[in-house]
VOFIBA-453727 format. One record per residue (C-alpha): residue in three letters; x, y, z. Coordinates in steps of 0.2 Angstrom, whole numbers, padded with zeros to 4 digits, always signed. Example, Ala and Ser with C-alpha at 12.3 -4.5 7.8 and 13.67 -1.06 7.14 Angstrom:
BEGIN
ALA+0062-0022+0039
SER+0068-0005+0036
This chain:
BEGIN
MET-0059+0180+0166
LYS-0051+0165+0174
ILE-0037+0158+0163
LYS-0032+0139+0166
LEU-0013+0136+0169
SER-0014+0123+0154
GLN-0020+0137+0142
LEU-0007+0149+0148
ILE+0007+0135+0145
ILE+0000+0132+0127
THR+0000+0151+0124
VAL+0018+0153+0129
LEU+0023+0138+0119
LEU+0015+0144+0103
THR+0022+0161+0106
ALA+0040+0155+0108
ILE+0039+0144+0092
SER+0031+0157+0081
SER+0048+0165+0076
PHE+0048+0156+0059
ALA+0030+0161+0055
GLN+0026+0180+0056
THR+0007+0179+0052
LYS-0005+0165+0058
VAL-0024+0166+0056
SER-0037+0153+0058
GLY-0056+0153+0058
ILE-0072+0149+0049
VAL-0082+0157+0034
LEU-0100+0159+0037
ASP-0115+0166+0027
ASP-0128+0178+0033
THR-0138+0163+0040
GLN-0123+0157+0050
LEU-0121+0142+0038
PRO-0103+0137+0034
VAL-0096+0143+0017
PRO-0086+0128+0010
TYR-0072+0131-0003
ALA-0070+0150+0000
ASN-0054+0159-0005
VAL-0044+0165+0010
TYR-0028+0174+0006
PHE-0017+0189+0012
LYS-0023+0204+0003
ASP-0013+0208-0013
THR-0003+0192-0012
ASN-0004+0174-0019
GLU-0002+0167-0002
GLY-0019+0159+0002
THR-0029+0144+0005
ILE-0047+0136+0003
SER-0059+0134+0017
ASP-0064+0116+0020
GLU-0081+0108+0017
ASN-0086+0115+0035
GLY-0080+0132+0031
LYS-0064+0131+0042
PHE-0047+0137+0037
TYR-0029+0140+0043
LEU-0017+0151+0034
GLU+0001+0155+0039
SER+0016+0165+0031
LYS+0034+0169+0036
LYS+0030+0187+0031
THR+0020+0200+0041
TYR+0003+0204+0034
THR-0011+0216+0041
GLU-0025+0212+0030
LEU-0035+0196+0025
GLU-0046+0195+0011
VAL-0060+0182+0009
THR-0070+0179-0007
PHE-0083+0167-0014
VAL-0093+0167-0030
GLY-0110+0176-0027
PHE-0104+0185-0011
SER-0096+0202-0008
PRO-0077+0201-0004
LYS-0073+0204+0014
ILE-0057+0212+0020
ILE-0052+0208+0038
THR-0039+0219+0047
LEU-0027+0209+0057
THR-0021+0218+0073
LYS-0009+0205+0079
PRO+0003+0192+0071
VAL-0007+0177+0078
THR-0026+0177+0076
TYR-0036+0161+0080
ASN-0054+0157+0079
LEU-0059+0171+0068
GLU-0077+0172+0062
VAL-0079+0179+0044
VAL-0097+0182+0038
LEU-0100+0185+0020
SER-0114+0194+0013
GLU-0123+0190-0004
ALA-0118+0202-0017
THR-0131+0216-0020
MET-0124+0220-0038
LEU-0113+0209-0049
LYS-0104+0215-0064
GLU-0098+0203-0077
VAL-0099+0188-0064
VAL-0108+0172-0069
LEU-0114+0162-0054
TYR-0112+0143-0055
THR-0122+0130-0044
GLY-0121+0111-0045
LYS-0112+0105-0060
THR-0101+0118-0069
SER-0099+0109-0085
LYS-0109+0123-0094
LYS-0102+0128-0111
ASP-0100+0146-0106
ASN-0089+0142-0091
PRO-0072+0151-0094
ALA-0064+0139-0081
LEU-0068+0124-0092
ASP-0061+0133-0108
ILE-0045+0135-0099
LEU-0045+0117-0092
ARG-0047+0110-0110
LYS-0032+0120-0115
ILE-0022+0113-0101
TRP-0027+0095-0107
GLU-0021+0100-0125
ARG-0004+0106-0118
ARG+0000+0094-0103
ARG+0011+0083-0113
LYS+0020+0097-0122
ASN+0025+0107-0106
GLY+0040+0105-0094
LEU+0051+0090-0096
HIS+0041+0084-0110
MET+0048+0097-0121
PHE+0065+0089-0122
ASP+0072+0072-0128
GLN+0083+0070-0112
TYR+0084+0079-0095
GLN+0093+0078-0079
TYR+0092+0087-0063
ASP+0097+0087-0044
LYS+0084+0082-0031
TYR+0083+0084-0012
GLU+0070+0075-0002
LYS+0065+0077+0016
VAL+0052+0066+0024
GLU+0047+0068+0042
PHE+0034+0060+0054
ASP+0027+0070+0069
MET+0015+0067+0083
ASN+0002+0081+0082
SER-0011+0089+0093
ILE+0001+0091+0107
ASP-0006+0099+0122
SER-0002+0101+0141
ALA-0013+0086+0146
PHE-0004+0075+0133
MET+0013+0080+0139
LYS+0009+0076+0157
ARG+0004+0058+0153
LYS+0014+0044+0162
LEU+0019+0037+0146
PHE+0031+0051+0144
LYS+0039+0049+0161
GLY+0058+0051+0158
MET+0056+0057+0140
GLU+0050+0075+0145
PHE+0065+0082+0135
ILE+0057+0078+0118
PHE+0044+0092+0121
GLU+0058+0105+0119
HIS+0056+0101+0100
ILE+0037+0105+0098
ASP+0032+0116+0083
THR+0017+0122+0074
SER+0011+0116+0057
ASN+0009+0130+0044
VAL-0005+0120+0035
THR-0017+0116+0050
GLY-0010+0126+0064
LYS-0009+0111+0076
THR+0006+0108+0087
TYR+0017+0094+0083
LEU+0032+0084+0089
PRO+0045+0077+0076
MET+0048+0058+0078
PHE+0056+0053+0062
ILE+0066+0061+0048
ASN+0074+0055+0032
GLU+0085+0065+0020
ALA+0090+0060+0003
VAL+0101+0069-0011
SER+0100+0061-0028
LYS+0103+0064-0047
VAL+0088+0060-0058
TYR+0090+0056-0077
GLY+0076+0054-0090
ASP+0075+0050-0108
ASN+0058+0054-0116
THR+0062+0045-0132
LEU+0065+0029-0122
ASN+0052+0032-0109
LYS+0064+0028-0095
THR+0070+0036-0080
LYS+0084+0033-0067
GLU+0088+0040-0050
ILE+0105+0038-0042
ILE+0105+0042-0023
ASP+0121+0051-0018
GLY+0117+0053+0001
ASN+0103+0046+0012
ARG+0101+0046+0031
ASN+0087+0044+0044
SER+0084+0043+0062
GLY+0070+0036+0072
PHE+0065+0019+0064
SER+0081+0015+0053
ASN+0080-0004+0056
ASN+0062-0007+0056
GLN+0058-0013+0038
GLN+0039-0013+0040
ILE+0039+0006+0045
ILE+0052+0010+0031
ALA+0041+0001+0019
PHE+0026+0011+0025
VAL+0036+0027+0023
LYS+0041+0023+0005
ASP+0024+0018+0000
LEU+0016+0033+0008
TYR+0026+0046-0003
ALA+0026+0038-0021
ASP+0030+0050-0035
TYR+0016+0058-0044
ASP+0012+0070-0058
ILE-0002+0082-0056
TYR-0005+0081-0075
ASP-0010+0063-0074
ASN-0028+0058-0073
TYR-0026+0049-0057
LEU-0015+0052-0042
LYS-0011+0037-0031
PHE-0010+0039-0012
PHE-0011+0026+0001
ASP-0016+0013-0012
LYS-0031+0024-0018
ASP-0033+0032-0035
PHE-0038+0050-0033
VAL-0045+0060-0048
SER-0033+0074-0052
PRO-0041+0091-0054
LEU-0031+0092-0071
SER-0039+0075-0076
ARG-0049+0074-0092
THR-0062+0066-0082
GLY-0061+0080-0069
ILE-0077+0088-0075
ASN-0087+0073-0069
VAL-0082+0075-0051
TYR-0076+0093-0049
ASN-0084+0110-0050
TYR-0072+0123-0057
VAL-0073+0142-0055
LEU-0062+0156-0063
ALA-0059+0166-0047
ASP-0045+0179-0052
THR-0031+0184-0064
ALA-0014+0191-0058
TYR+0004+0192-0062
VAL+0014+0178-0053
ASP+0033+0180-0054
ASN+0030+0191-0069
LYS+0019+0179-0078
TYR+0001+0183-0081
CYS-0010+0169-0074
TYR-0028+0163-0071
ASN-0033+0157-0054
ILE-0045+0143-0055
VAL-0054+0136-0039
PHE-0060+0118-0039
TYR-0070+0108-0027
PRO-0079+0091-0027
ARG-0097+0089-0033
ARG-0101+0074-0021
LYS-0095+0068-0004
GLY-0086+0052-0002
GLU-0077+0052-0018
LEU-0058+0052-0020
THR-0056+0070-0024
PHE-0047+0086-0019
LYS-0052+0104-0016
GLY-0040+0119-0019
ASN-0034+0131-0033
PHE-0021+0133-0046
TRP-0013+0147-0055
VAL-0010+0143-0074
ASN-0001+0153-0087
ASP-0011+0162-0100
THR-0001+0157-0115
THR+0008+0140-0112
PHE-0006+0134-0100
ALA+0007+0127-0089
ILE+0003+0126-0070
LYS+0013+0139-0060
GLN+0007+0135-0043
ILE-0006+0122-0036
ALA-0012+0119-0019
MET-0025+0106-0015
SER-0031+0095+0000
ALA-0041+0080+0000
SER-0059+0081+0004
LYS-0062+0076+0022
ALA-0077+0065+0017
ALA-0066+0056+0005
ASN-0067+0037+0007
ILE-0050+0034+0015
ASN-0046+0027+0032
TRP-0034+0033+0045
VAL-0031+0049+0035
ARG-0038+0065+0041
ASP-0030+0077+0029
ILE-0019+0077+0013
TYR-0012+0093+0008
ILE-0001+0095-0008
GLU+0008+0111-0014
GLN+0018+0113-0030
GLU+0028+0127-0037
PHE+0036+0129-0054
ASP+0050+0139-0060
VAL+0050+0147-0078
LEU+0065+0144-0089
ASN+0068+0154-0105
ASP+0051+0163-0103
SER+0041+0147-0108
VAL+0047+0131-0099
PHE+0039+0128-0083
LEU+0049+0116-0072
LEU+0045+0109-0055
LYS+0054+0118-0041
ARG+0046+0113-0025
ASP+0034+0099-0020
HIS+0027+0098-0003
MET+0015+0085+0004
MET+0008+0083+0021
SER-0004+0069+0028
ASP-0013+0069+0045
PHE-0015+0051+0051
ALA-0028+0048+0065
LEU-0039+0034+0071
ASN-0054+0045+0067
LYS-0057+0062+0058
LYS-0062+0072+0073
GLU-0052+0088+0074
ASP-0046+0086+0092
SER-0040+0068+0091
LYS-0022+0064+0092
GLY-0013+0058+0077
VAL+0003+0058+0067
TYR+0009+0070+0053
GLY+0018+0063+0038
LYS+0027+0077+0028
ARG+0038+0076+0012
THR+0046+0091+0005
THR+0056+0089-0012
LEU+0066+0102-0020
PHE+0073+0102-0038
ARG+0087+0112-0046
ASP+0101+0113-0059
TYR+0090+0106-0074
GLU+0100+0101-0090
PHE+0093+0095-0106
ASN+0097+0084-0121
ILE+0112+0076-0114
LYS+0110+0058-0121
LYS+0116+0043-0111
PRO+0119+0025-0117
ASP+0103+0015-0118
ASP+0110+0002-0105
PHE+0112+0017-0093
TYR+0094+0016-0088
THR+0095-0003-0085
PRO+0089-0004-0066
GLU+0101-0011-0053
VAL+0095-0028-0047
ASN+0102-0026-0029
TYR+0113-0012-0027
TYR+0117-0006-0009
ASP+0131+0007-0006
GLU+0135+0008+0013
GLU+0145+0024+0010
VAL+0129+0033+0003
HIS+0120+0029+0020
ASN+0134+0035+0031
ARG+0138+0053+0024
SER+0146+0065+0037
ASP+0137+0080+0044
GLU+0149+0091+0033
TYR+0142+0083+0018
TRP+0124+0087+0023
GLU+0128+0105+0027
GLU+0135+0107+0010
ASN+0123+0097-0001
ARG+0106+0101+0007
PHE+0096+0113-0005
GLU+0089+0122+0010
SER+0095+0122+0028
LEU+0086+0113+0042
ASN+0077+0124+0054
GLN+0081+0124+0072
ASP+0068+0110+0077
GLU+0073+0099+0062
ARG+0092+0101+0067
GLY+0088+0094+0084
ILE+0078+0079+0078
TYR+0093+0068+0075
GLN+0100+0071+0093
MET+0083+0070+0101
LEU+0079+0053+0093
ASP+0096+0046+0096
THR+0094+0051+0115
LEU+0076+0044+0115
LYS+0082+0027+0109
THR+0091+0025+0126
VAL+0075+0028+0136
PRO+0069+0010+0142
ARG+0050+0016+0141
PHE+0052+0021+0123
LYS+0061+0005+0118
GLN+0047-0005+0126
ALA+0034+0005+0116
TYR+0044+0004+0100
ASP+0046-0015+0102
LEU+0028-0017+0104
VAL+0024-0008+0088
ALA+0037-0017+0078
THR+0031-0034+0085
LEU+0013-0030+0080
GLY+0019-0025+0062
SER+0031-0039+0059
GLY+0023-0053+0069
TYR+0041-0056+0077
TYR+0048-0051+0094
GLN+0066-0046+0092
ILE+0078-0052+0105
GLY+0096-0046+0101
ASN+0099-0053+0084
PHE+0085-0066+0085
ASP+0067-0064+0080
TYR+0054-0074+0090
GLY+0039-0079+0080
PRO+0028-0078+0070
ILE+0018-0075+0086
PHE+0001-0076+0077
SER+0005-0095+0073
SER+0008-0100+0091
PHE-0008-0109+0094
GLY-0019-0119+0082
TYR-0031-0134+0081
ASN-0036-0148+0069
ASN-0044-0164+0070
VAL-0028-0175+0070
GLU-0017-0165+0082
GLY-0031-0157+0092
ALA-0024-0142+0101
ARG-0007-0137+0094
ILE+0006-0125+0100
ARG+0021-0119+0090
THR+0037-0110+0094
GLY+0051-0104+0083
GLY+0061-0089+0076
ARG+0074-0083+0064
THR+0090-0074+0064
TYR+0089-0055+0061
PHE+0103-0043+0060
GLY+0095-0030+0049
GLN+0085-0029+0033
ASN+0100-0031+0022
ASP+0106-0048+0030
PRO+0115-0059+0017
TRP+0110-0075+0026
ARG+0095-0081+0037
LEU+0091-0096+0047
GLU+0074-0100+0052
GLY+0065-0114+0062
TYR+0051-0120+0072
THR+0044-0134+0082
ALA+0026-0139+0086
TYR+0017-0151+0097
GLY-0001-0159+0095
PHE-0009-0164+0111
LYS-0021-0176+0103
ASP-0008-0186+0092
ASN+0006-0183+0105
LYS+0019-0179+0091
PHE+0032-0166+0089
LYS+0034-0158+0072
TYR+0047-0146+0066
GLY+0054-0136+0051
LEU+0071-0129+0047
SER+0077-0118+0033
GLY+0092-0108+0028
LYS+0096-0095+0014
TRP+0113-0088+0009
MET+0115-0074-0004
VAL+0131-0079-0013
ASP+0131-0064-0026
LYS+0123-0048-0020
LYS+0122-0039-0037
LYS+0113-0053-0046
ARG+0104-0060-0030
LEU+0112-0078-0032
ILE+0104-0086-0017
LEU+0106-0104-0011
SER+0093-0111+0000
GLY+0087-0127+0008
GLY+0077-0134+0022
ASN+0067-0149+0029
ARG+0049-0149+0036
ARG+0040-0163+0045
ASP+0022-0158+0049
ILE+0003-0161+0046
GLU-0003-0151+0031
GLN-0019-0148+0022
ILE-0015-0153+0003
GLY-0026-0144-0010
VAL-0027-0126-0004
SER-0017-0119-0019
LEU-0017-0124-0038
THR+0001-0117-0041
ALA+0013-0125-0029
THR+0028-0116-0021
ASN+0044-0121-0013
ASP+0042-0112+0003
VAL+0047-0125+0015
LEU+0040-0116+0030
GLY+0025-0109+0022
ARG+0008-0106+0030
SER+0000-0121+0038
PHE-0019-0122+0034
ALA-0021-0138+0044
SER-0020-0127+0060
SER-0035-0117+0057
SER-0049-0130+0058
LEU-0055-0121+0074
PHE-0063-0109+0061
SER-0069-0121+0048
SER-0085-0127+0042
GLY-0090-0145+0037
SER-0078-0160+0039
ASN-0060-0156+0039
ASN-0051-0172+0042
LYS-0042-0174+0025
LEU-0025-0170+0032
THR-0008-0177+0026
SER+0008-0181+0035
ILE+0022-0174+0025
ASN+0041-0175+0026
PHE+0048-0162+0014
SER+0066-0158+0010
THR+0072-0145-0003
PHE+0087-0137-0010
SER+0087-0123-0023
ALA+0097-0110-0032
GLU+0090-0094-0039
ILE+0096-0079-0048
GLU+0089-0062-0053
PRO+0099-0057-0069
VAL+0087-0043-0073
LYS+0077-0033-0060
ASN+0061-0042-0056
LEU+0065-0057-0067
ARG+0070-0072-0056
PHE+0075-0090-0061
LEU+0076-0104-0049
ALA+0081-0123-0050
ASN+0077-0135-0036
PHE+0078-0153-0031
ASN+0065-0159-0019
TYR+0062-0175-0009
ARG+0045-0178+0000
THR+0035-0192+0008
LEU+0016-0191+0010
LYS+0004-0202+0019
ALA-0013-0199+0027
ALA-0011-0191+0044
ASP-0025-0202+0051
PRO-0029-0217+0040
LYS-0046-0219+0050
LEU-0052-0202+0044
PHE-0044-0201+0026
SER-0035-0212+0013
LEU-0022-0208+0000
ASP-0022-0227-0006
TYR-0017-0231-0024
TRP-0017-0248-0033
VAL+0001-0256-0034
ASP-0005-0262-0051
PRO-0020-0253-0059
TYR-0024-0268-0070
ASP-0021-0281-0057
HIS-0030-0277-0040
SER-0024-0293-0033
LYS-0007-0285-0029
GLY-0016-0274-0017
THR-0014-0255-0012
GLU-0001-0244-0005
SER-0004-0228+0005
TYR+0013-0221+0006
THR+0022-0210-0007
GLU+0040-0207-0008
GLN+0045-0195-0022
PHE+0061-0187-0028
GLU+0058-0172-0040
TYR+0068-0158-0049
GLY+0061-0143-0057
PHE+0063-0125-0064
LEU+0053-0109-0063
VAL+0053-0092-0070
ASP+0045-0078-0059
TYR+0043-0061-0068
THR+0035-0046-0058
PRO+0036-0030-0068
GLY+0033-0015-0057
ARG+0036-0023-0041
LYS+0044-0012-0028
THR+0053-0019-0013
ILE+0062-0014+0003
GLY+0079-0020+0008
TYR+0094-0028-0001
GLY+0096-0044+0009
VAL+0092-0062+0006
GLU+0074-0058+0010
ARG+0064-0042+0004
SER+0047-0035+0009
ASP+0035-0029-0004
VAL+0030-0011-0004
ASP+0012-0016-0010
ASP+0004-0029-0021
ASN-0001-0018-0036
TYR+0010-0026-0048
ALA+0008-0040-0062
ARG+0015-0057-0059
LEU+0019-0071-0072
TYR+0025-0087-0065
LEU+0030-0103-0075
LYS+0035-0119-0066
PHE+0041-0136-0073
SER+0043-0151-0062
HIS+0049-0169-0066
GLY+0046-0183-0054
ILE+0059-0197-0054
ASP+0054-0215-0053
GLY+0064-0230-0049
LEU+0074-0223-0034
THR+0061-0231-0021
ASN+0047-0243-0022
TYR+0034-0229-0019
ASP+0038-0216-0032
PHE+0031-0211-0049
ASN+0037-0204-0066
TYR+0028-0188-0071
ARG+0030-0171-0078
LYS+0020-0156-0072
LEU+0018-0139-0080
GLN+0010-0124-0071
PHE+0007-0106-0076
TYR+0001-0092-0065
TYR-0004-0074-0071
ARG-0010-0060-0060
GLN-0014-0042-0066
PRO-0021-0027-0057
VAL-0029-0014-0068
LEU-0035+0003-0064
VAL-0053+0005-0072
GLY-0055+0024-0076
GLY-0058+0030-0058
PHE-0070+0016-0055
GLY-0059+0006-0044
ARG-0047-0008-0047
LEU-0049-0025-0056
PHE-0038-0040-0051
THR-0038-0054-0064
THR-0030-0071-0060
LEU-0027-0085-0072
GLU-0020-0102-0068
ALA-0017-0117-0079
GLY-0008-0133-0077
LYS-0006-0151-0083
THR+0002-0167-0076
PHE+0009-0179-0089
GLY+0010-0196-0082
SER+0001-0206-0069
VAL+0001-0200-0051
PRO-0009-0205-0035
LEU-0020-0193-0026
SER-0006-0187-0015
LEU+0002-0179-0031
MET-0014-0175-0040
GLY-0020-0157-0043
VAL-0034-0153-0031
ILE-0046-0138-0035
PRO-0043-0127-0020
GLY-0058-0127-0008
ASN-0061-0115+0007
GLN-0069-0123+0022
SER-0064-0109+0033
TYR-0075-0094+0038
PHE-0063-0082+0031
ILE-0059-0076+0013
ILE-0043-0084+0006
GLU-0036-0078-0010
ASN-0037-0090-0026
THR-0048-0103-0017
TYR-0066-0107-0021
ASN-0078-0101-0007
LEU-0091-0115-0010
LEU-0080-0130-0013
ASP-0075-0142+0001
TYR-0057-0150+0001
TYR-0055-0163-0013
GLU-0072-0160-0020
PHE-0064-0158-0037
VAL-0048-0165-0043
ALA-0039-0163-0060
ASP-0023-0167-0069
GLU-0027-0154-0082
TYR-0035-0137-0077
VAL-0038-0119-0081
SER-0044-0107-0068
LEU-0049-0089-0070
HIS-0054-0076-0056
PHE-0060-0059-0058
GLU-0063-0047-0043
HIS-0067-0029-0044
ASN-0066-0017-0030
PHE-0075+0000-0033
ASN-0067+0008-0018
GLY-0084+0016-0013
ARG-0087+0024-0030
LEU-0105+0018-0031
PHE-0110+0019-0012
SER-0104+0037-0012
ARG-0119+0042-0023
ILE-0132+0035-0012
PRO-0138+0046+0002
GLY-0137+0038+0019
LEU-0123+0026+0013
ARG-0110+0039+0008
ASP-0106+0044+0026
LEU-0102+0026+0030
ASN-0087+0025+0018
LEU-0092+0007+0013
ARG-0084-0001-0002
GLU-0091-0012-0015
ILE-0083-0028-0021
ILE-0089-0040-0035
GLY-0081-0056-0042
ILE-0083-0071-0052
LYS-0072-0087-0052
GLY-0072-0102-0064
VAL-0062-0118-0067
TYR-0062-0131-0080
GLY-0052-0148-0078
THR-0051-0166-0082
VAL-0044-0182-0075
SER-0035-0195-0086
GLN-0042-0213-0086
ASP-0024-0219-0081
ASN-0026-0208-0065
ILE-0044-0214-0062
ARG-0038-0232-0063
LEU-0024-0229-0051
ASN-0035-0222-0037
ALA-0039-0233-0023
SER-0044-0220-0010
GLU-0062-0217-0004
ILE-0061-0201-0014
ILE-0071-0202-0030
TYR-0063-0192-0043
ARG-0074-0178-0050
ALA-0067-0166-0062
PRO-0075-0149-0067
GLU-0077-0154-0085
ASP-0093-0143-0087
VAL-0084-0128-0079
TYR-0087-0125-0060
TRP-0091-0107-0057
GLU-0096-0096-0043
TYR-0099-0077-0040
HIS-0098-0066-0025
ALA-0103-0048-0019
GLY-0095-0040-0004
ILE-0095-0025+0007
GLY-0078-0019+0013
ASN-0072-0006+0025
ILE-0085-0011+0038
PHE-0080-0002+0054
LYS-0064+0002+0044
VAL-0057-0016+0047
PHE-0069-0029+0041
ARG-0075-0036+0024
LEU-0090-0047+0022
ASP-0093-0057+0006
PHE-0109-0066+0000
ALA-0105-0080-0012
TRP-0117-0091-0023
ARG-0113-0107-0032
GLY-0116-0106-0051
SER-0115-0124-0057
TYR-0114-0142-0051
LEU-0129-0138-0040
ASP-0136-0156-0041
ILE-0121-0163-0031
PRO-0127-0171-0015
ASP-0123-0159+0000
ALA-0117-0146-0012
ASN-0114-0129-0004
LYS-0125-0117-0013
PHE-0122-0101-0003
THR-0110-0095+0010
ILE-0105-0079+0019
LYS-0086-0076+0023
GLY-0076-0062+0030
VAL-0059-0056+0033
PHE-0051-0043+0045
GLY-0038-0031+0038
PHE-0031-0013+0040
TYR-0032-0004+0024
PHE-0032+0015+0019
């Protein structure tokens, strides 16, 4: 037999790193016809150490102990015991034979919701007791917690190590290891450790975690990657009906709705740590749904979980994730209280789900100890800190970590910090790291300056023609107390320079008292949002006319200056006061008019096309449940699955110039995401507003149209710009994403992992007679007094990156040249 050198190298490497795992075995479970047996039990004989074969019958099992026998079982087949002649046995083929005689065994096929299924009787008792076990048995609780998060490149082989990409970085392969879940080789690239104290009060339904020590190496200054890590490993409770991972809601095997998506089988009974337990195997009924396969051991008297191990179905409708593996162990206190002792989660990320494709492991291990109960804290103890950052917590000594870790790092983990610190000095790695950071943030960092956003460098519109833009911001880190930002742009058709400048300074870090100001002179598309913001350097829709439909010449030349002060006295509750100055005029009077009558009752005094307005205002912004990254003047959201209530009041001051107006404007915005019982997520958006006083078109509320070929949130797909105007309006949007729940039940579609989206939008509005009389532009005021509405249906996750929507107009169909149907799309990377 001829052995390749690469195979020999891999064998030597695997042997050299196997000292931490004494027994390793992988293989496939087949039946007599050589078909795979999915969800078979595979465990070391006479132990509780085991796993479940996947939907293709494949398995991998590893233990730090030495075992010589492997047992494989599945309902309807005779158990099979395999003798292991060596510590490492790969590519084992296990063939199960149908049982010739069954005693007191009930076979289940298809749905297992039969009344005489003992597994379901046990499951119902778990439901009854799930809020009476563990920490729920006490009014108050507290415990110590240690968490370790690690990211690793996986599927490392000799060919991969020889790539030119790693020239000068060969030393990193000294830290290669093998996963005890998948058996794949991996190379650590990031590690984060945290030690904390957790407090909870069940009577108040509040918790608080105080971090005592935290450190990481690898990506400590990249807020996009840090945000990804934090979102990736959110807390979860296996007793909850739904477990959220990667912005998806998986059905828990302990869910009350679990019998609709899982099959359950009572597989065994045994003593686990001197507790008599039932072993229940569960696996999904259908492909494509967000479910798991695995097994759990549950106590026979308290019906509390003692151990659970589960992995996501490989056919689950989730992108870029090849495997999710979860394992939890519970300790027993006073013979009846089951408390979480260890929680391990591992995810395998890859561009595709092929076994041999390269990817990245994300691993989190959390340990719990020193539980204490019924020690009451003052109610204000649980009030969350608005913006607390302790530098000392993030700079603990090596001696601190040696003393406070719950378990020691293994040899490879101990070397990660030194290896990553050395890696950062390698120019080739720094170049690759900078590229990833630039694509994630949109900025290219040069010292303490971020150049960008690079995706706004080029644009086009009817007034400026081709447009180029360059700019940047200061960036010392994600906790910067101040930031300056600016840009300049040039249009080759109008031959004019534009610019924008802004600055922010956090005066009080604890209450997030922030002073900010800026000035912007540019070409803008007015009327792309009902609810106005004070972002002086916000997105410019005027530059996207290259990808627009219909006439897009209603552009405005603006000069906008603002100064504001904001404070966050309570976490996620923000108050802001601002003073603004703006001038507005048509960017090209030959194409568009903003004219208004000097005297609406005496047209002989002529018209004016220029508006110069001073304005002050106040707003309240409440975002319960919002999670952010960073403690600086700017923060990044972890995700968008939080509610938002936004109330804004503005007062326009007249008499300061010859081109101003006296008005008061009130605006309200409310957005709420809702999980709908495993059938995806519903997003509801309500906007309402009213302008008191007479204002010209430049200050009027415009129902936001969308003349681009792309989906833009909170706009109307079939409306052109300025098709409807209103000084009083109510807008309501509903959009539901089923996350593939319906397509997963249709043969031929389930394997495509497509996702269904439906939505409906409507708006009601009026225009006062005073504003109609004031108007002298060519725009004829039309308000949606009979309610304009449209509806859409979409298909998401096309090729994993594209969504396509089909939209239909529901009213005002008789308007000349009305758009009655459109197709719009959007690109995005989503799990």
